[in-house]
N, C-alpha and C positions, 0 to 999 in steps of 0.2 A: 394833401402828400406832397412835397415838390422833389423831383426826380431829373438830373442834371447831367450829362455827360460829353465829354469834347476827348478827341483823339488827333494827332497829326504824327505824319511818318518823320523819321529823322531825316531821311533824304527822300524828297519827291519823285525821285528816279529809279526809288525802291519800293515793292508793296511793303505796305503798315503789317506786320506781322503780330500786331496787339488784339484782342478781341475782347469789347466790351458790350454788354448787354444787360437787359431790366426786363422784369414781368412782374405786371401784377394785376389782377389778385395771382396769390397761388393755391391749389386746390381750393378757392371759393375764399381765400382770407390771405391777408400778410401780403409778400413778394419775396422775390429773389434777384439778386444781381450775380452777374460773375464778371469778373476779369482776368485777363489772361496776358501775359509777355511771352511772344514766341523767341526762341532761345536760336540767334542767328548765328548758322555755321562760321567757319574756318573760312577765308580767303579762298583757299581752294576748293571748295565747296561740297567736298566727300561727304556724305551721312551716309550711303548705302541704301536710299530711298530714291526713287523717282518722284515724290511729290515733295512740294514747296512745304517750308514752315509755316504760311499764312493758308495753307490748305488744311495744314494739322491745328490750328488753332480754331477755326471756321468750324471743323469736324468736332472736335473736343470741348468748345464753347457750346456749340449749339446741342450736344448730347447731355453735357453739363446743366447746361440751363431747362432744358426738356423735364431731366430726372428731377432736379430740386424742387420745379413747380409743380409739376405731376404726380410725384411719390415720395410724399411728406411722413411716408411710414419707413422710408428710407433714411438714414442719417446722412450727413453731407459726405462724411469718409465713403460710406458706401456709394452714392453719387457718383463720386470722383471715379473710386472703381471702376463702375461697372459703365462709367464714359471713356475712357483708356482703354479698358476692353473692348467696347464698340469700337472705336476707331482706329484700334490694333488691328480688328479683324476688316475693316475698309479700305486699309493698303495692300492686301492683295500678297500674293507669291514672289513679288519681284521686288521687295524690299525687305531688307537685312535690318529687323526691326532690334538685333541685340549689339548693333553697331553703337557705340558711344555718342555718336552725334546722331543720330536717327531724331527725326523731328520731334520737339518737346518744348516744354513750355512751365512756367510757373502760372499758380494759380490762387486766385482769391474768389470764396464766393460765401454770401451771406444769406440767410434766409430770416425772415419775421413772420408771426401772426399776433394774434391777442396775446399769448402767455409770454413768447421768451424770443430772443432774435439770436441764432446760432450763426456759428463761422468757424471757415476753413482755410490757412492760408497755406501756401507749399511752396518754397522756395523766395528769394527776394522781391516780390510785390509787397505791398502793405495796405492792411485794412484799418482805418481810424475809426473808432467808436468813441461816439460824444455822449457824455450823461445828460440827464435832465440838470443836474447841477453846475453844467459847464466845464467839467472834466473831460479830458481827451486821453484815450488811452491808444497806444498803436500795438498791433497785433503784429508781431515780423517773426520769421523765420530766420533766424540770423545765423546758421549754420555759414555760408558762404563767409560771410565777414570774421565769424571767430577763425578761420581754417585762414584766411586772406592775412589776419593779423601775425600769423606764425610761420607761415610758407606761403611759395605761388601755387596758387590752384590750379589743378592740372586735369585733364579728362579723364583720368587716373581716380580723381577722387568724386566723378560725376556718376550719382547713382552707385554709390559704393559704400560700404561700409563703415563708419567712421569718417563719410565727407559728406556731401549734399546730393539732395533729391530732386526732382524734377518730375514732369509728368510727362511720361515717354510713352513706353508700351507696356510698362509692366503695373497690371492694378495694383500689385502689394505698395507699390511708391504710397499711396491714397495712405498705408497706415503709417506713413512717416510725415504727416500734415500737421500742423498746428492747430486743435480744434477747440472748441468752447462754447459756452451758451451764459446769454445773459438774460435777466428778466426783459420784460418789453417795456414795463413801466418806468425803468433806469434809463431807457437808450431814446435819446432826441434827434441821433442823424449819424448816419456812416458815410464814410468814404473812403473808396478802393484806389489805388495809385498803382502803374507800373512805375520800374524803378526811373525810367525815362523822365518822367511827372516828379517822382519822388526826389530826385535830385536837388529842387529847391530847398528841401530841408540836407540830405546826406551829402550831397556835394558842395553845395553854393554857401550852406550855411545862412541862407537867408532868413531863417526862422527855424523855431521848433514846430511839432507836430499840431502844437494850440494852434501858432500862429498860421500854418499852413490849413489849417480847418476853417479858420475866422477868414481867409480869402476866399474859399469855394463858398462859403455862406454868405458874405457879403458881394462876390464879385462874378464869382461860379467857376466853373472847371476852367474855361476856355482861357480866365485870365490869369489861372496856374501856369498853363502850359505857355502862355506868350510871356511870362515872367522868367520862366525858364528859356527859354529861345532866346531872352534879350539876355542871359546870363552868359549863355553859350557863346554868343557872336561877340561879346567883352571879351574870352578869352579863346579865342579861335587856334592857337598852338596850344590851350590845352597845359602851361607854364603855370599859370598861380592856381589851377583848381585839376587836379589829376583826375582824368579816367577814359575809358577805353575807347572811348569815340566821342567826335565832337559834337556831333547830335545823336540823340537815341529816338526812338520810337518814344510815342507818350500818350498816354490814356489815363483818363481820370472819370470815375464814377463817383456823383455826389447824392445822397439820398436823407430827405429830412421826413421821417416819419411822424 
């Protein structure tokens, strides 16, 4: 088994709000990986919470990995729901968890054993599944992209019916995730990417998902992050490739099963 990960902040002067972790074996067999992309608050910083996004992703990511690894009887949806509930409880009474900008994150989690590979994706991070036949499937929660195609995406659409969902303080958000499973014998490798790393495909159009996975297999996650940074530096004013930030936190997990 080969497992590699890389992560890099978009701004060296700010905390990296991404979270990436993997554990093997999980419950004695197989493994699990968790990737979160913390949602950076607006410039005014108002979130209704005394905690940082980095605090939130560390808490949520740690709880989610522990549950996925130790409680295989729970579905990944149930693991995420419980992890959100635990993290919400850890906030304390000084935080307004009903605030639209309360600390929150996108989620990718995958878990495997001898029989199957389970997956869950919530919001705009990406999971790639490579089959033993060389095919590459991208598991996407594309609700933000669908909204952006027809209207400006605002906070009113965040964790709201008809909008898009992230892991924040409401455990019910877990039920909004994209979930599924694949026979273990059909899967060769997995890759999870926050949108800061997925820019190589989604923003800069340097290749498709299959080419992205090929870079990870041949050169490793850090090489993909380096390619993204090079593309960002070549367009510092964001004129050729429109994006919200010149640089974003980037995290990649790659696992050959």
